C-alpha positions as CSV (number, residue, x, y, z in Angstrom):
1,T,61.1,36.0,149.3
2,G,58.3,33.6,150.1
3,G,57.9,32.5,153.7
4,R,61.3,33.7,154.7
5,E,59.9,37.1,155.6
6,L,57.1,35.7,157.7
7,P,57.6,36.2,161.5
8,V,59.0,33.4,163.6
9,R,55.7,33.4,165.5
10,S,54.1,31.8,162.4
11,Y,56.4,28.7,162.9
12,M,57.1,28.5,166.6
13,S,55.7,26.1,169.1
14,A,53.9,27.5,172.1
15,P,53.7,27.4,174.9
16,I,57.3,26.6,175.8
17,R,57.6,23.7,178.1
18,T,60.1,24.1,180.9
19,V,62.0,21.9,183.4
20,A,64.5,22.5,186.1
21,P,68.1,21.3,185.8
22,D,67.9,19.3,189.0
23,E,64.8,17.3,187.9
24,P,65.6,13.7,186.9
25,L,65.9,12.8,183.3
26,D,63.0,10.4,183.8
27,A,60.7,13.4,184.3
28,A,61.6,14.9,180.9
29,A,60.9,11.9,178.7
30,E,57.1,12.0,179.4
31,P,56.5,15.6,178.4
32,L,58.6,15.3,175.3
33,S,56.6,12.3,174.2
34,R,53.1,13.5,175.3
35,H,53.4,17.0,173.8
36,G,55.2,16.0,170.6
37,T,57.8,18.7,171.2
38,S,61.4,18.3,170.3
39,C,62.9,20.1,173.3
40,L,62.3,21.5,176.8
41,L,63.6,24.8,178.0
42,V,65.7,24.4,181.2
43,M,65.0,27.2,183.6
44,E,66.9,28.0,186.8
45,D,66.2,30.9,189.1
46,G,63.9,32.5,186.5
47,R,66.3,32.4,183.6
48,A,66.9,30.1,180.7
49,V,70.1,28.0,181.2
50,G,69.8,25.3,178.5
51,L,67.8,23.0,176.4
52,L,67.0,19.3,176.7
53,T,66.2,17.7,173.4
54,R,64.8,14.4,172.3
55,S,68.3,13.6,171.0
56,D,69.7,14.1,174.5
57,L,67.5,11.1,175.6
58,V,68.3,8.8,172.7
59,D,70.7,6.0,172.9
60,E,72.4,6.1,169.4
61,A,74.2,2.8,170.1
62,G,70.9,1.0,170.6
63,P,69.8,-1.8,168.4
64,A,67.7,0.5,166.1
65,G,70.2,3.3,166.5
66,D,67.5,5.5,167.9
67,T,66.1,4.0,171.1
68,L,65.2,6.0,174.3
69,L,67.7,5.6,177.1
70,P,66.5,3.4,179.9
71,P,65.0,5.2,182.9
72,D,67.6,7.4,184.4
73,P,67.4,9.3,187.7
74,A,70.4,11.5,186.8
75,P,69.6,15.2,186.7
76,I,68.6,17.0,183.5
77,A,71.7,19.1,183.9
78,S,73.8,16.0,183.1
79,R,72.5,15.8,179.5
80,M,71.2,19.3,178.6
81,T,72.9,21.6,176.2
82,R,74.0,24.7,178.1
83,G,73.2,28.1,176.8
84,V,70.1,29.2,174.9
85,V,70.0,31.3,171.7
86,Q,66.9,33.5,171.7
87,V,65.1,35.3,168.8
88,E,62.2,37.6,169.0
89,A,58.8,36.2,167.8
90,A,58.5,39.2,165.5
91,A,61.9,38.5,163.8
92,S,61.7,37.2,160.2
93,L,62.2,33.5,159.6
94,A,65.2,34.4,157.5
95,D,66.8,36.3,160.4
96,A,66.2,33.4,162.7
97,C,67.7,31.0,160.3
98,R,70.7,33.3,159.9
99,T,71.1,33.4,163.7
100,M,70.9,29.6,163.9
101,I,73.6,29.2,161.2
102,E,75.9,31.8,162.8
103,R,75.5,30.4,166.3
104,E,75.7,26.8,165.0
105,V,72.5,25.7,166.8
106,H,69.5,23.6,165.8
107,Q,67.0,25.2,168.2
108,V,66.2,28.8,169.2
109,V,63.8,30.1,171.8
């Protein structure tokens, strides 16, 4: 079974960095770069409403095909992925992977 039975907490990033949906996209680029994380959890009224990933801030049509979008005052809500799939930190890595496949997501909280 190898590492598949290890708990998710062995692989997860902590603490989870959060932003609000009405914050400007400009505000999200800096924490993603500075903390080397791949996503920010979008919180509204104390509940998780979505994720903003590095991919959400990348201009795939740029010259290198992977350049950050120019500064943008639009709200985070305009680019975030709505909905959050959550797994318990004690869940096995195999269970978390199964959930990701079933729900067709690349990130879980």
